[in-house]
C-alpha positions as CSV (number, residue, x, y, z in Angstrom):
1,M,0.0,0.0,0.0
2,R,2.8,2.4,0.8
3,K,4.4,1.7,-2.6
4,Q,1.1,2.2,-4.4
5,S,0.6,5.5,-2.5
6,T,4.1,6.7,-3.4
7,V,3.4,5.8,-7.1
8,N,0.1,7.7,-7.0
9,S,1.8,10.7,-5.4
10,H,4.5,10.8,-8.0
11,Q,2.0,10.5,-10.8
12,S,-0.1,13.4,-9.3
13,S,3.0,15.6,-9.1
14,V,3.9,14.8,-12.7
15,I,0.4,15.6,-13.9
16,S,0.4,18.8,-11.9
17,R,3.7,19.8,-13.3
18,Q,2.6,19.0,-16.9
19,S,-0.6,21.0,-16.4
20,S,1.3,24.0,-15.1
21,E,3.6,23.8,-18.1
22,L,0.7,23.6,-20.4
23,E,-0.9,26.7,-18.7
24,I,2.4,28.6,-19.1
25,Q,2.6,27.6,-22.8
26,S,-1.0,28.6,-23.3
27,D,-0.4,32.0,-21.5
28,G,2.7,32.5,-23.7
29,K,0.8,31.8,-26.9
30,R,-2.1,34.0,-25.8
31,R,0.2,36.9,-25.0
32,M,2.0,36.5,-28.3
33,R,-1.3,36.6,-30.2
34,Q,-2.2,39.8,-28.3
35,I,1.1,41.4,-29.1
36,L,0.8,40.5,-32.8
37,T,-2.8,41.9,-32.7
38,I,-1.5,45.3,-31.4
39,V,1.4,45.3,-34.0
40,N,-1.1,44.5,-36.7
41,L,-3.5,47.2,-35.5
42,S,-0.6,49.8,-35.4
43,I,0.4,48.9,-39.0
44,R,-3.1,49.2,-40.3
45,R,-3.6,52.5,-38.6
46,Y,-0.4,53.9,-40.1
47,L,-1.6,52.8,-43.6
48,F,-4.6,55.1,-43.5
49,T,-3.2,58.3,-41.9
50,R,-1.4,61.4,-43.0
51,Y,1.7,60.0,-41.5
52,M,1.8,57.4,-44.3
53,F,1.5,60.2,-46.8
54,V,4.5,61.9,-45.2
55,L,6.4,58.6,-45.4
56,L,5.5,58.2,-49.1
57,I,6.6,61.7,-50.0
58,V,9.7,62.1,-47.9
59,G,10.9,58.5,-48.3
60,S,10.5,58.7,-52.1
61,L,12.5,61.9,-52.5
62,P,15.9,60.1,-53.1
63,L,14.2,57.8,-55.5
64,F,12.7,60.6,-57.5
65,F,16.1,62.3,-57.6
66,T,17.7,59.1,-58.8
67,I,15.1,58.6,-61.5
68,Y,15.9,62.1,-62.7
69,L,19.6,61.3,-62.9
70,F,18.8,58.0,-64.6
71,L,16.8,59.8,-67.3
72,L,19.5,62.5,-67.6
73,N,22.3,59.9,-68.0
74,L,20.3,58.1,-70.6
75,I,19.9,61.3,-72.6
76,N,23.6,62.2,-72.2
77,R,24.6,58.7,-73.3
78,A,22.4,58.7,-76.3
79,T,23.7,62.1,-77.5
80,G,27.3,61.3,-76.7
81,D,27.5,64.1,-74.1
82,A,30.8,64.0,-72.2
83,S,28.9,64.9,-69.0
84,F,27.8,61.2,-68.7
85,Q,29.3,60.0,-65.4
86,A,31.5,57.0,-65.0
87,A,30.3,54.2,-62.8
88,S,33.0,54.9,-60.2
89,N,31.9,58.5,-59.9
90,M,28.2,57.4,-59.5
91,N,29.2,55.2,-56.6
92,Q,30.6,58.2,-54.8
93,V,27.4,60.2,-55.5
94,F,25.3,57.3,-54.3
95,Q,27.3,57.1,-51.0
96,M,27.0,60.8,-50.5
97,I,23.2,60.6,-51.0
98,F,22.9,57.8,-48.5
99,R,25.1,59.4,-45.8
100,M,23.9,63.0,-46.2
101,F,20.3,62.8,-47.6
102,Y,19.1,59.5,-46.2
103,L,20.6,59.5,-42.8
104,H,20.5,63.2,-42.1
105,F,17.2,64.1,-43.7
106,V,14.8,61.3,-44.8
107,I,15.3,58.9,-41.9
108,F,15.6,61.6,-39.3
109,F,12.3,63.3,-40.2
110,V,10.4,60.1,-40.9
111,A,11.5,58.6,-37.5
112,N,10.8,61.8,-35.6
113,I,7.3,62.3,-37.1
114,F,6.3,58.6,-36.6
115,G,8.0,58.3,-33.2
116,F,6.5,61.5,-31.8
117,S,3.0,60.5,-32.9
118,L,3.4,56.9,-31.6
119,L,1.7,57.5,-28.3
120,R,0.8,61.2,-28.6
121,K,-1.7,60.4,-31.4
122,E,-3.4,57.8,-29.2
123,A,-3.8,60.4,-26.5
124,V,-5.2,63.0,-28.9
125,D,-7.6,60.5,-30.5
126,R,-8.7,59.3,-27.0
127,T,-7.8,55.7,-27.8
128,L,-4.8,55.2,-25.5
129,H,-6.9,53.9,-22.6
130,L,-8.5,51.3,-25.0
131,L,-5.0,49.8,-25.6
132,F,-4.2,49.8,-21.9
133,L,-7.5,47.9,-21.2
134,Q,-6.1,45.0,-23.1
135,P,-4.9,42.1,-20.9
136,V,-1.3,43.0,-21.8
137,S,1.1,45.0,-19.8
138,K,1.7,48.7,-20.8
139,S,5.3,47.8,-21.5
140,L,4.2,45.2,-24.2
141,V,1.7,47.7,-25.6
142,I,4.5,50.3,-26.1
143,L,6.9,47.7,-27.5
144,S,4.2,46.4,-29.9
145,K,3.4,49.8,-31.2
146,Y,7.1,50.6,-31.5
147,A,7.6,47.4,-33.5
148,G,4.7,48.3,-35.8
149,F,6.4,51.7,-36.5
150,L,9.7,50.0,-37.3
151,I,8.2,47.4,-39.6
152,V,6.3,50.0,-41.7
153,T,9.0,52.5,-42.0
154,W,12.0,50.2,-42.4
155,I,10.4,48.1,-45.1
156,F,9.4,51.1,-47.2
157,L,12.7,53.0,-46.8
158,S,14.7,49.9,-47.5
159,A,12.7,49.3,-50.6
160,T,13.2,52.8,-51.9
161,F,16.9,52.7,-51.0
162,L,17.4,49.5,-53.0
163,L,15.4,50.9,-55.9
164,T,17.6,54.0,-55.7
165,Y,20.7,51.9,-56.1
166,V,19.2,50.0,-59.1
167,F,18.3,53.2,-60.9
168,F,21.8,54.6,-60.3
169,Y,23.4,51.7,-62.2
170,L,20.8,50.9,-64.8
171,P,22.2,53.4,-67.4
172,Y,25.3,51.3,-67.5
173,G,23.5,48.1,-68.3
174,M,22.5,45.0,-66.4
175,G,26.0,43.6,-66.8
176,V,27.6,46.4,-64.8
177,L,24.8,46.1,-62.2
178,T,25.2,42.4,-61.7
179,T,29.0,42.7,-61.6
180,D,28.9,45.4,-59.0
181,L,26.4,43.4,-56.9
182,F,28.0,39.9,-56.9
183,E,31.6,40.2,-58.1
184,R,32.4,43.3,-56.1
185,G,30.4,42.3,-53.1
186,R,28.0,45.2,-53.2
187,V,25.1,43.0,-52.2
188,F,26.6,42.6,-48.7
189,T,27.2,46.4,-48.5
190,L,23.5,47.0,-49.3
191,I,22.5,44.6,-46.6
192,Q,24.7,46.5,-44.1
193,E,23.3,49.8,-45.2
194,C,19.7,48.5,-44.8
195,F,20.7,47.5,-41.3
196,V,22.0,51.1,-40.7
197,I,18.6,52.4,-41.8
198,F,17.0,50.1,-39.2
199,V,19.3,51.3,-36.4
200,A,18.7,54.9,-37.3
201,L,15.0,54.5,-37.3
202,A,15.1,52.6,-34.0
203,L,17.2,55.3,-32.3
204,Y,15.6,58.4,-33.7
205,G,12.2,56.9,-33.2
206,A,12.9,56.0,-29.6
207,V,14.1,59.6,-28.9
208,S,10.9,61.0,-30.5
209,M,8.7,58.5,-28.6
210,V,10.1,59.8,-25.3
211,M,9.5,63.4,-26.4
212,G,6.0,62.5,-27.4
213,T,5.2,61.4,-23.9
214,I,6.5,64.6,-22.4
215,L,5.7,67.4,-25.0
216,K,2.6,68.3,-26.9
217,S,4.4,70.0,-29.7
218,G,7.1,68.6,-32.0
219,W,9.1,71.8,-32.3
220,Y,11.9,70.2,-30.3
221,G,12.7,68.4,-33.6
222,L,14.3,71.5,-35.0
223,I,16.7,71.8,-32.1
224,F,17.4,68.0,-32.4
225,Y,18.0,68.3,-36.1
226,A,20.4,71.2,-35.6
227,W,22.3,69.1,-33.0
228,E,22.5,66.0,-35.3
229,T,23.4,67.8,-38.6
230,G,25.9,70.1,-36.9
231,L,28.1,67.1,-36.2
232,S,31.1,68.4,-38.0
233,Y,31.1,71.7,-36.1
234,L,30.9,70.2,-32.6
235,P,33.9,69.6,-30.4
236,S,35.2,66.1,-30.5
237,T,33.9,65.2,-27.0
238,L,30.3,66.2,-27.9
239,K,30.3,64.3,-31.2
240,F,30.0,61.0,-29.2
241,F,26.7,62.3,-27.8
242,T,25.1,62.4,-31.3
243,I,23.4,59.5,-33.0
244,S,24.7,60.5,-36.4
245,H,28.3,60.0,-35.2
246,Y,27.7,56.3,-34.6
247,L,25.6,55.9,-37.8
248,Q,28.5,57.3,-39.9
249,A,30.9,54.9,-38.2
250,M,28.5,51.9,-39.0
251,T,28.0,52.9,-42.6
252,P,30.3,50.9,-45.1
253,E,31.9,52.1,-48.3
254,R,34.0,54.7,-46.5
255,S,36.7,54.5,-49.1
256,A,34.3,55.7,-51.8
257,L,34.2,59.2,-50.2
258,P,36.8,61.9,-50.0
259,P,39.0,61.7,-46.9
260,Q,38.3,65.4,-46.1
261,L,34.7,64.4,-45.2
262,F,35.9,62.2,-42.4
263,E,38.3,64.7,-41.2
264,L,35.3,66.9,-40.4
265,Y,33.7,63.9,-38.5
266,G,36.8,63.4,-36.4
267,E,37.6,60.1,-34.8
268,L,34.7,57.7,-35.4
269,P,33.8,55.1,-32.7
270,S,34.9,51.6,-33.2
271,P,32.4,48.8,-34.2
272,L,32.7,47.4,-30.6
273,R,31.8,50.7,-29.1
274,C,28.8,51.0,-31.4
275,A,27.7,47.5,-30.6
276,I,27.9,48.3,-26.8
277,T,26.7,51.9,-26.7
278,L,23.7,51.9,-29.1
279,P,21.7,49.0,-27.5
280,I,22.2,50.5,-24.1
281,V,21.0,53.9,-25.3
282,L,18.0,52.3,-27.0
283,A,17.1,50.3,-23.9
284,I,17.3,53.5,-21.7
285,L,15.0,55.4,-24.1
286,I,12.4,52.6,-24.1
287,A,12.7,52.3,-20.3
288,I,12.1,56.0,-19.9
289,T,9.0,55.8,-22.2
290,V,7.6,52.8,-20.2
291,F,8.3,54.7,-16.9
292,L,6.4,57.8,-18.1
293,I,3.5,55.9,-19.6
294,R,3.0,53.7,-16.5
295,R,2.2,57.0,-14.7
296,Y,0.3,58.5,-17.6
297,E,-3.3,59.4,-17.1
298,C,-5.6,59.9,-20.1
299,R,-6.7,63.4,-19.4
300,Y,-8.3,64.1,-22.7
301,T,-9.1,67.7,-21.8
302,E,-5.4,68.4,-21.6
303,A,-4.2,66.0,-24.4
């Protein structure tokens, strides 16, 4: 009888442990479904707002400029004009557009507009409390909306960036394009640059998300823009407190640009320093947002 009792007790503990594990798995799956629902809702809301219109216009500016150059090169090549650029020169132009126009203008303003409205828009539209009524923690709500912002903006900007590259090299023929992509290893460079776009969106968006929980107006963006674009004029110690300094260090194809440009930037941080510093900064920014939102009250008369 004692042996039978011991066996029954062991079986009961095993069944109890299995049932608790099943409950944990069920809770995990339910929470994941809730997170995906919030992400999907955020993406769908972005698709039908004026912010998507801003993304389409601002994000397509480099592509429109490249199509203009593409048509101009075709005309020059057809007429035998000497102003037709060599492929090596076009690579330098392409890298300048990415570093100066994409990083310092397109990505900056897209991330700031979307990031600032991420939670501020919910407060203005009086829908923030509806999200917080979901059986998900406020931290997961914020992270889910943040993930929705990154998915929408990164996919679109990466697509326009890759199309910009294609139109830059199409006037030289598909042979030059495929040679540059696969024999010269440009495909890996493009992947790195798309990753830099993602990092830039994540960091600038996180800064704007924090500001959106504190301020009601986005005028801070002008000061922030002056700080980021004035990188070459800042003292060397202050440059390490700008996001653009780390983005320039992460961007490949440095040899395609004149060395005088990097003399203005000064000493760029090492890859190890970027890998350590940027995740810490991102985690701090998200933690500040969560801290502020947990104490946020939906006072619609003041929103």
